[in-house]
Structure formats: structure tokens, C-alpha cells
C-alpha positions in Angstrom: -4.2 6.9 12.0 -5.3 3.3 12.5 -8.5 2.0 14.2 -8.1 -0.4 17.1 -9.3 -3.2 14.8 -6.7 -2.3 12.2 -3.9 -2.3 14.8 -5.1 -5.7 16.1 -5.2 -7.2 12.7 -1.7 -5.9 11.8 -0.3 -7.1 15.2 -1.7 -10.6 14.6 -0.2 -10.8 11.1 3.2 -9.6 12.4 3.1 -12.1 15.3 2.5 -14.9 12.9 5.3 -13.8 10.6 7.9 -13.6 13.5 6.7 -17.1 14.7 7.2 -18.5 11.2 10.7 -17.0 11.1 11.5 -18.4 14.5 10.4 -21.9 13.4 12.5 -21.5 10.2 9.7 -22.5 8.0 10.6 -22.9 4.3 10.7 -19.5 2.6 7.7 -20.1 0.4 5.6 -21.1 3.4 6.2 -17.8 5.2 3.9 -14.8 5.1 6.4 -12.0 4.4 4.6 -9.0 5.8 5.9 -5.4 6.2 7.4 -4.5 9.6 4.8 -2.6 11.7 7.1 0.5 12.1 7.4 0.6 8.3 3.6 0.3 8.0 3.2 3.3 10.3 5.6 5.4 8.2 4.1 4.2 4.9 0.6 5.3 6.0 1.8 8.7 7.3 3.7 9.2 4.0 0.6 8.4 1.9 -1.5 10.8 3.9 1.2 13.5 3.8 1.4 13.2 0.0 -2.4 13.1 -0.3 -1.9 10.0 -2.4 -5.0 9.0 -4.3 -3.5 6.3 -6.6 -1.6 3.8 -4.5 0.0 0.6 -5.6 1.7 -2.2 -3.7 3.6 -5.1 -5.4 3.8 -8.0 -3.0 0.9 -7.6 -0.6 1.3 -11.0 1.0 -1.4 -11.6 3.6 -2.3 -7.9 4.0 -0.4 -6.0 6.7 0.9 -3.3 4.3 -2.5 -3.3 2.6 -4.2 -2.4 5.8 -1.9 0.5 6.4 -2.3 1.8 2.8 -6.1 1.3 2.9 -6.2 3.3 6.2 -4.3 6.1 4.5 -6.6 5.9 1.4 -9.6 6.4 3.7 -8.1 9.8 4.7 -7.1 10.8 1.2 -10.2 9.5 -0.5 -7.9 7.4 -2.6 -7.7 3.8 -3.8 -5.2 1.0 -3.4 -4.2 -1.6 -6.0 -2.6 -4.7 -4.5 -0.7 -7.2 -6.6 0.2 -10.6 -5.2 1.3 -13.7 -7.0 0.4 -16.2 -4.3 -3.4 -16.9 -4.2 -3.7 -18.2 -0.6 -2.0 -15.1 0.9 -4.1 -12.8 -1.3 -7.3 -14.6 -0.3 -6.5 -14.0 3.3 -5.7 -10.4 2.7 -9.0 -9.9 0.8 -11.0 -11.4 3.7 -9.2 -9.3 6.3 -9.6 -6.1 4.4 -13.3 -6.8 3.9 -13.8 -7.4 7.6 -12.1 -4.1 8.3 -14.5 -2.3 6.0 -12.0 -1.7 3.1 -13.5 -3.9 0.5 -14.4 -1.0 -1.7 -11.1 0.8 -1.3 -8.7 -2.0 -2.4 -8.5 -3.7 -5.8 -6.8 -7.0 -5.6 -4.9 -8.3 -8.7 -3.6 -11.9 -8.6 -0.7 -12.8 -10.9 2.8 -11.9 -12.1 3.4 -8.1 -11.5 5.3 -7.7 -14.7 2.4 -9.1 -16.8 -0.1 -6.9 -14.9 2.0 -3.8 -15.2 2.6 -4.3 -18.9 -1.1 -4.6 -19.3 -0.9 -7.7 -21.5 -3.0 -9.8 -19.3 -6.7 -10.1 -19.8 -8.3 -6.6 -19.7 -10.0 -7.2 -16.3 -6.6 -8.2 -14.8 -4.5 -5.5 -16.3 -3.5 -2.6 -14.1 -5.5 0.2 -15.8 -5.0 2.6 -12.9 -3.6 6.0 -14.0 -0.2 7.3 -13.0 0.6 6.3 -9.4 1.2 8.7 -6.5 2.7 6.1 -4.1 4.2 2.6 -4.7 5.4 0.0 -2.3 7.8 -2.6 -3.6 7.8 -5.6 -1.2 8.1 -8.6 -3.5 11.1 -10.8 -4.6 14.1 -8.6 -4.2 15.7 -9.4 -7.5 12.6 -8.1 -9.2 12.6 -4.6 -7.7 14.6 -2.8 -10.4 12.7 -4.5 -13.2 9.3 -3.6 -11.7 10.4 -0.1 -10.9 11.2 0.4 -14.6 7.6 -0.6 -15.5 5.9 1.8 -13.2 4.0 4.9 -14.5 4.4 7.6 -11.9 2.9 11.0 -11.5 5.2 14.0 -10.9 6.3 14.0 -7.3 5.3 10.3 -6.8 7.2 8.3 -4.2 8.4 4.7 -4.5 9.1 2.9 -1.2 11.2 -0.3 -1.4 11.3 -2.5 1.7 14.2 -4.7 3.0 17.0 -2.6 1.5 19.1 -3.0 4.6 18.1 -6.5 5.7 18.8 -7.8 2.2 21.7 -5.4 1.3 20.0 -4.1 -1.9 22.8 -1.9 -2.9 22.2 -2.6 -6.6 18.6 -1.5 -6.4 19.5 1.6 -4.5 22.1 2.6 -7.1 19.6 1.8 -9.9 16.8 4.1 -8.5 19.2 6.9 -7.6 20.6 6.9 -11.2 17.2 7.9 -12.6 16.8 11.5 -13.7 14.9 13.7 -11.3 15.0 11.3 -8.4 15.6 12.3 -4.8 16.2 9.2 -2.7 17.2 8.3 0.9 17.6 5.1 2.9 15.8 5.0 6.2 16.8 2.6 9.0 13.1 1.8 9.8 11.9 -1.8 10.1 14.0 -3.8 7.6 15.3 -0.7 5.9 13.3 1.5 3.5 14.4 3.3 0.4 12.2 6.3 -0.2 12.5 7.7 -3.8 10.7 10.8 -5.0 10.3 11.1 -8.7 10.1 14.8 -9.1 9.4 14.5 -12.9 7.3 11.4 -12.6 8.0 8.4 -14.9 6.1 8.0 -18.2 5.1 4.7 -19.7 7.9 2.9 -21.5 7.8 2.6 -25.3 
């Protein structure tokens, strides 16, 4: 699924994240990357779905982006990665280019709500069609709000990270209340909520 170079890059990003946590760096100085076990599952899920239109909100410095790009290589898909912090995204962009994924990932810098609503400058708006797979790994209080802004294809899956580590019961209740959603919590990594939108989700308004 992953090349040796991809695995090495992900291992390095995770090692730095755990070191930052151990040193109790201020929250905003930490690179909050996806747990490697969750990255493995996410890539397998994307490939199993045959996902061609993939979105992540909160790419940080690129561990999840590597996993999604590796899956997109198999599905002949494309990844859109939204991140609000420029230093983290610059590192992710450099890492993905070094791994040969520059043409497979579109990096968008800015507030996800603005980008998803498409009210930013045209070149920064998220003009990608309905998404097949979405990863939410941003500020936890924004999960429900960003979920409601997504445009999803029928059968699309939304994966939310940290639902167990951060006790995101409100988000879980919110997504499970949506019509046509089949959702389950997996004790993988920091806890994942996998939600399948059997009917998709149209644009609001």
C-alpha cells in the first residue's frame, strides 16, 4: 500500500509529534498528525471505495496527506488538502513533492469554512465536485459545522479523527442524526467515526 519512502516519511512525522507531546509544547506549536494506524485504515478505505475525489480538512504537516495520496495513486484520484497554518502546509507540500505526489494533491491554505463555501477568491475556492471520501482532523469544535458544509456523492464516507481521545459525543450524535447515514465508531488510533452517506449530501441553499 505504501512505498518504503512513504512509510519512512510518515514514521518521521509521527515520531516528531509524539516527541512534541512528551515535551508538552504549547498546543499551537505541535504538529497534530494522524495516528499511523488510522492512516493505514484511511488509505485502505479510500482504495476499497475507489475514491477519486478525496478531501482532508486539517492536513497539518502531511502524515494523513501521504496516506491519502498513496490511495489516490491506486484509484487514479485526487486529494484536496485544506490547512489554516502556513508553516505546516509548506512542509506538507515539500514532503509530498519529494514523494512524487505533487500532481496528485491540491493544497488550499485558509479557513475551511470560507473555502468550502466558495466565497474566497476563485483560485482558492474548493471547486472540486462531490466528494467520495473526507477526513476531518481539524479543531474539534468545527467538525459538525464543516460536516454540514460538505457536498458528498451517494455512498461517500466521512472519517472524523479523535472521537475517543477528545470524547466527541456531540459530533457523533450530530452525524448519526442525518438522514441516510450509517455510522460506526472504531477504536483505532485516537478513535475514528466512519460515516457513510448512502444518499450523499447536496450543497446547502
